N, C-alpha and C positions, 0 to 999 in steps of 0.2 A: 825144387825149383821155386824161385821167389815169385811174388805177385807180378813184378815188373816183367820178368821173362814170360810168364804165363800170358799176360796181356798182349805182349808183342807176338807171341806164337798164335794166339787166338785171332788177332787182327790179320795176320798174314794168311792164315788158313781161310778165314772168311773172305778175304779179297780174292784168293785163288779160286775158291768155290764159286763166288759170284761171277768171276770172269768166265769160268767154265760153263756156268748156267746161261750166261749171256750169249756165249758162242754157240752152244749146242742145243739149248732149250728155247729161249725166247729173248729177243733184244730188250724186253722190258725189265729183265733182271739187272740192267745197268743201274737202275734206281737203288738196288741193294749196294752196289759198289759206291755210288755217290753217298748213300747214308753212312757207310763205314768210314769214308773219307771225312765227311762232316763231323762224325763223332770223334775221330782222331784229332782233328783241328780243335774242336771244343775241349777235349781233355787236355790238350797241350796248353791251351790258354788258361783254363780254369783249374786244372789239377784234379778235376773230378771225372771219374769214368764209371758209368753204370756197370760195365762188365767187371771192373775191379771190385765193386761192392758184392756182386754175385759170387765171384771166386773167393772173396774173403769169407763169405758165409759157408763155403765148402771147406774152409780150413786151410787155404793156401797161405804160406808164410808171407808176411808183409815185406815189401822192398822199400826203396827210398823215394820212388817217383810218385806213387799214388797215395792219397790220404785215405 
């Protein structure tokens, strides 16, 4: 799996987890959902994603979307 697909998978799982936490645990977890969305917007504009740096350190093969 390339870095690009790993990032998309990670973002999707995190959004689903944050929605479940918001629904079943506390409405304050909506802030996690907002943080994930803001990070996705930031990475789309700048091309830098902190999660991509983390996955790169774990040895995930580079894709073409993230530096």
